[in-house]
C-alpha positions in Angstrom: 22.5 30.4 77.4 23.4 33.9 76.2 26.5 32.5 74.6 24.5 30.0 72.6 21.9 32.7 71.6 24.7 35.0 70.5 26.4 32.3 68.4 23.1 31.4 66.7 22.3 35.0 66.0 25.8 35.7 64.5 25.5 32.6 62.4 22.2 33.7 61.1 23.5 37.2 60.3 26.4 35.6 58.4 24.0 33.5 56.4 21.9 36.6 55.6 25.0 38.5 54.4 26.1 35.6 52.2 22.6 35.5 50.8 22.5 39.2 50.1 26.0 39.1 48.4 24.9 36.2 46.3 21.6 37.9 45.4 23.3 41.2 44.4 26.0 39.3 42.4 23.3 37.4 40.5 21.4 40.6 39.9 24.5 42.3 38.7 25.4 39.5 36.3 21.8 39.4 35.1 21.7 43.1 34.4 25.1 42.9 32.7 24.0 40.1 30.5 20.8 41.9 29.7 22.7 45.0 28.8 25.1 43.1 26.6 22.2 41.4 24.9 20.5 44.7 24.2 23.6 46.4 22.8 25.1 43.4 20.8 26.8 43.8 18.4 29.1 46.6 19.6 31.4 46.6 16.6 31.9 45.3 13.1 31.0 41.6 12.7 33.2 39.3 10.7 31.6 36.6 8.5 34.3 34.1 7.6 33.7 32.4 4.2 36.1 29.5 4.0 36.2 29.3 0.2 37.8 31.2 -2.6 36.7 34.5 -4.0 34.0 34.5 -6.7 32.4 31.2 -5.7 28.8 30.7 -4.6 29.6 31.0 -0.9 31.4 34.3 -1.5 28.7 35.8 -3.7 25.7 34.6 -1.6 27.5 35.4 1.6 28.0 39.0 0.6 24.3 39.5 -0.3 23.2 38.0 3.1 25.9 40.0 5.0 24.5 43.3 3.6 21.0 42.5 4.8 22.3 41.1 8.2 24.2 44.4 8.7 21.0 46.4 8.3 19.2 44.3 10.9 22.1 44.3 13.4 23.0 48.0 13.0 26.6 47.1 12.4 28.6 46.3 9.3 29.0 42.6 8.5 32.2 42.1 6.7 33.0 39.1 4.6 36.5 37.7 5.3 37.7 35.0 2.9 39.8 32.2 4.5 40.0 29.5 1.8 42.0 26.3 2.0 41.6 22.5 2.6 38.1 22.4 1.2 36.8 24.9 3.7 38.5 23.4 6.7 41.0 26.3 7.2 38.3 28.9 7.8 36.2 26.5 9.8 39.1 25.6 12.1 39.8 29.3 12.6 36.3 30.0 13.8 36.3 26.8 15.9 39.7 27.3 17.6 41.0 30.8 17.1 38.2 33.3 16.8 36.8 35.1 19.9 33.6 33.6 21.1 31.8 36.8 21.6 29.4 36.7 18.6 31.4 39.1 16.5 32.9 36.2 14.4 31.0 33.5 12.7 31.2 31.0 9.9 29.3 30.8 6.6 29.7 27.1 6.0 28.8 24.6 3.3 28.4 20.9 2.8 32.2 20.3 3.3 31.6 21.0 7.1 29.5 17.8 7.1 31.6 15.6 4.8 35.0 16.4 6.3 34.0 14.8 9.6 34.3 11.4 7.9 36.6 12.2 4.9 39.3 14.3 6.5 41.6 14.4 9.5 40.5 17.5 11.4 42.1 19.3 14.2 38.6 20.2 15.5 35.1 18.6 15.7 32.5 20.8 14.1 29.8 19.0 16.0 31.4 20.0 19.3 33.5 23.1 18.6 30.8 25.0 16.6 27.3 26.1 17.5 24.6 26.2 14.7 23.2 29.7 14.1 20.9 29.2 11.2 20.4 27.3 8.0 19.9 29.0 4.6 19.4 26.7 1.6 20.7 23.9 -0.6 21.6 24.8 -4.2 21.9 22.4 -7.1 24.9 22.1 -9.3 25.3 22.3 -13.1 27.3 19.7 -14.9 29.3 21.9 -17.3 31.8 21.3 -20.1 33.7 23.5 -22.5 31.5 25.0 -25.3 34.0 23.3 -27.7 33.6 19.9 -25.9 32.4 17.0 -28.1 30.0 15.9 -25.3 26.5 17.2 -25.9 24.8 15.3 -23.2 25.6 12.9 -20.4 25.4 9.8 -22.6 28.1 11.1 -24.9 30.5 11.5 -21.9 29.6 8.2 -20.4 30.1 6.3 -23.7 33.4 8.0 -24.3 34.5 6.9 -20.8 33.3 3.3 -21.0 34.8 2.9 -24.5 38.0 4.4 -23.3 37.9 7.0 -26.1 39.0 9.6 -23.6 40.3 9.9 -20.0 37.5 11.8 -18.2 38.7 14.3 -15.6 36.6 16.5 -13.4 37.7 19.6 -11.6 36.5 20.7 -8.1 36.9 23.4 -5.6 39.0 21.1 -3.4 38.8 17.8 -1.6 35.4 17.1 0.1 33.7 20.1 -1.3 30.4 19.7 -3.1 31.9 19.8 -6.5 34.2 16.9 -5.6 31.6 14.7 -3.9 29.0 15.1 -6.6 31.6 14.1 -9.2 32.4 11.0 -7.1 28.7 10.1 -6.8 28.0 10.6 -10.5 31.0 8.4 -11.5 29.7 5.7 -9.3 26.2 6.0 -10.6 27.4 5.9 -14.2 29.9 3.1 -13.7 32.8 5.1 -15.1 36.3 6.0 -14.1 36.7 9.8 -13.7 39.9 11.3 -12.3 39.4 14.0 -9.7 41.5 17.2 -10.1 41.2 19.5 -7.1 41.7 23.3 -7.4 41.6 26.1 -4.9 38.1 27.2 -6.0 35.7 26.6 -8.9 36.8 29.8 -10.6 40.3 28.3 -11.1 38.8 25.2 -12.7 37.3 27.2 -15.6 40.7 28.3 -16.7 41.4 24.7 -17.6 37.8 23.6 -18.4 37.3 26.1 -21.2 40.4 24.9 -23.2 39.4 21.3 -22.4 42.4 20.5 -20.2 39.7 19.3 -17.7 36.7 17.4 -19.1 33.9 18.4 -16.8 32.9 20.4 -13.7 30.0 20.1 -11.3 29.7 23.7 -10.2 27.1 25.2 -7.8 24.5 26.9 -9.9 25.2 30.3 -8.4 28.8 30.4 -9.7 28.2 28.4 -12.9 25.5 30.8 -14.2 27.8 33.7 -15.2 30.1 31.2 -17.0 27.2 29.7 -18.8 25.8 33.0 -19.8 29.2 34.1 -21.0 29.0 31.4 -23.7 32.3 29.7 -22.9 30.7 26.6 -21.2 27.7 24.4 -21.9 25.5 22.7 -19.3 24.9 19.0 -19.8 22.6 18.6 -16.7 21.4 19.9 -13.4 21.7 17.9 -10.2 18.3 18.7 -8.8 15.4 16.2 -9.1 13.4 18.8 -11.0 14.4 21.2 -13.7 15.2 24.8 -12.7 12.5 27.4 -13.5 15.3 29.7 -14.6 16.9 27.1 -16.9 14.0 25.0 -18.0 15.8 23.5 -21.1 18.6 21.9 -19.0 17.7 18.3 -18.3 18.3 16.8 -14.8 20.8 13.9 -14.3 17.8 11.8 -13.3 16.1 12.4 -16.6 19.1 11.2 -18.5 19.1 7.7 -17.2 19.9 7.9 -13.5 16.6 7.9 -11.6 16.7 9.4 -8.2 20.1 11.1 -8.7 20.1 14.3 -6.7 22.7 16.5 -5.1 22.7 20.0 -3.6 25.3 22.1 -1.8 23.9 23.5 1.4 24.8 26.7 3.2 24.4 27.7 6.8 25.9 29.7 9.7 27.9 28.6 12.8 29.5 30.3 15.7 32.4 29.3 18.0 31.3 27.2 21.0 30.9 29.2 24.2 29.4 32.1 22.2 26.8 33.8 24.5 23.3 32.5 23.9 22.0 36.1 23.4 24.6 36.7 20.6 23.7 33.4 18.8 20.0 34.3 19.0 20.6 37.8 17.7 22.6 36.4 14.8 20.0 33.8 14.1 17.3 36.5 13.9 19.6 38.5 11.6 20.0 35.5 9.2 16.3 34.7 9.2 15.5 38.3 8.5 18.1 38.4 5.7 16.8 35.3 3.8 13.3 36.8 3.8 14.4 40.1 2.2 13.7 40.6 -1.5 17.4 40.8 -2.5 18.3 37.5 -0.9 15.1 35.8 -2.0 15.7 36.8 -5.6 19.2 35.6 -5.4 18.2 32.2 -4.0 15.3 31.8 -6.5 17.7 32.6 -9.4 19.9 29.6 -8.6 17.2 27.1 -7.8 17.7 27.1 -4.1 15.6 25.1 -1.7 15.3 26.3 1.8 16.5 24.1 4.7 15.6 24.4 8.4 16.4 28.0 9.4 16.2 28.3 13.2 19.4 27.2 15.0 18.2 24.2 16.9 16.4 22.7 13.9 19.3 23.4 11.6 21.6 21.8 14.1 19.6 18.6 14.0 19.5 18.7 10.2 23.3 19.2 10.1 23.9 16.2 12.3 21.8 14.0 10.0 23.8 15.2 7.1 27.1 14.3 8.9 25.7 10.8 9.4 24.6 10.5 5.8 28.1 11.0 4.5 29.6 8.9 7.3 27.3 6.0 6.2 28.5 6.4 2.6 32.1 6.0 3.8 31.2 2.9 5.9 29.5 1.4 2.8 32.6 2.0 0.7 30.9 4.5 -1.6 33.3 7.2 -0.7 36.9 7.0 0.5 38.6 9.3 3.0 40.9 11.8 1.2 43.4 12.2 4.1 
C-alpha cells in the first residue's frame, strides 16, 4: 500500500514540475515577445521599392518612408531593387529578406498581375503578408510635344488607317504602364506595339524625339515631364477629371465609356514576420498617409485611397489578383512569360 502511495505521489510531483516548467517557459516567451513588441524596430528599416529610380513608387515611397521613420523612431531607408516588372524586388522580400519586420516591400499593381501573367519563383499570396494599402493613382496618356496627335481620336485614326505604326513604352512587362496600354488598344480596336523599358524615366528619352508614340505613365512621375513642356497629355485614365489638371479629358470622355485604370500601391512583409512587427508597420503606414506631406502628395496626383488596414487590404489584393486572372482566362490579356 505504501509503495502504491509513494508511486502516485511521485507521479503527481513529476506532473507538477512539468506544469511549472511549461508555465515558466510560456511566461518567459510571453515576456520576451512583449519586450520585442515594445522595442521594435531596433535598427534601420529597409523599404524595398522594386522599380527604377525616379518613378512614382520611388518618389511616393520616399515621402511615406520619412513619415514612417518619425513614427517608428528609426530611419526607414528606401532600397531600389528594380527588374522584371517589380518581381526581382518582390522575390527578394518573399524569399531572401529576414522575416523580422526590418525589411518590407512597397509594391504596386504588378504584384497582382504577375500571378497570372508571369512565371514566378514565389507566390505573393502565400509568401508575403499584407501590411497596409495606400492608394490607386491614375495615369496620363502622354505624347511628345511635337507629336501630330492632339487627342485620342487623332492617334486612333492614324492607327486604323495605318498612317503610322503606333508604339507605346512601359516600365516593363506587367507593370501598370504596360497593362493600361494593352487595355486601351483593345478598347480602341487598334494594334499598338509594346516596348518595355527598365522604368518610365527611360521611356521619355525615346518618347520626346518620337521614337515611341505614346506612354501611359502614372500621374506622379508624368507631372514633372508635363510641366517641363516636353510632352503633352492626351487623356487621364481616371473616370473623373483631376482637380489639379481639370483641362485634361478622361479616356472615357473621348469615346470609351467606363474606361478606367489606376496603379495601386501598398506594403507587404515576408511571411513569418512576427505579428507585432506587422502591426507596428501597419500603424506606421496608416499614420504616414494621414500626415500633411503625404496627403498633399497623394492629392496632387489624383490618388484615391484603397483599404488601409492589413486584413482589409489583403482581401482587396486577392480580389485584384483574381480580376487580372479573369482577364487572362477571357483572352483579354496574354501571359508575357
